[in-house]
N, C-alpha and C positions, 0 to 999 in steps of 0.2 A: 459139280456143279457150282459149291461154292467158292470157287477159287475166279469163276469168271464174274461174278457180283461185285466185288473190289474191283476189278480193271475198269469195268464199266462205269461204277459210282465215282469212280476217281477222274476218268475222262469226261464225265458230263459235268464234275465240279470245276475240273479246270476249264473246261467252256465256258462256265456260266462266269468265273472269275476272269478270264481275261476278256468275255463280252461285256460283262460291268466296266472293266477298265475302258474299254474302247468307247464305249456309252460317257463316261466321265470326260474322257478328253474330248471326245465331241462336242458335250455341252461347254467346256471349257474354251473351244475355239469359238464356237457360236457367242458366247458372250461377252467374250475378253479380247477379242482382235476387233479394230478399228473397221468401219466398210469403208473403204475409201472415195465410194461411189456418192456415199451421203454428204448434201452441202451444208455449208453451217448455217444455224438457225439466224433467224432475224437479227440484227443488232451487235451479233458477235465479230469480232474483230480479228484479224490475222496477227500472227507473232510481226510483221514488218510494220503493219498500221497501229501496234502497240507499243513498239520500240519510238516509232517517230512521235506518238503522244507522248511516252514519258521523257526524251530527250527534251522538248518543245517544255514542257513542262519546268525539267530541272534549270534549264536554260533561263525560264521567268522566273524561277524563286532564287536562282543565284542571282539574278539583275536585281529582284528585291529587298535582295539580304546585303547589297555591296553597293546600292547609290543611293542617294536623295532624291526625295520626291513626295508629293503632296500627296498625304491620306485625306484630309478633310481641309481643304483650304479656308470655308468661310471661318472656322473653328480654330486655326490655326493648328493642326494634328500633322506632324508631319514624319515621314521616314526618312530615317539616318544607318548607314552601313553599320554592320554589327560589329566591326571592331573599333570602329571611334564609339558605339555607343559603351562598348568594355572600360575606353577611356573616360569617359565621363563619367561612370560608374565609379571608377576606383579613385579620380581624382573629387568624386564627390564624398566619399567615404574615407579619404583620407585627410579632408577640412574637419569632419565630425570627430577626430580625434582630439 
């Protein structure tokens, strides 16, 4: 009679461990796999839209860093290309020596 009890106890323990593992995997699947059917929240942009906005922003910033233009014309504030600004700064610092 004592031989039958350890086999039953081992079987119950094995089933409990496997069942616990399966429940854990089920929770992971439910929690971490995205649901493809849910729509994007309001105001969320798709990756394609974000890439388009980023490329437009970069083009605008490049144009601002490489062209001349008025920042505040009544007060005489201008925008100059970065390369030209560096040249003027170097010339100004050389003149101070």
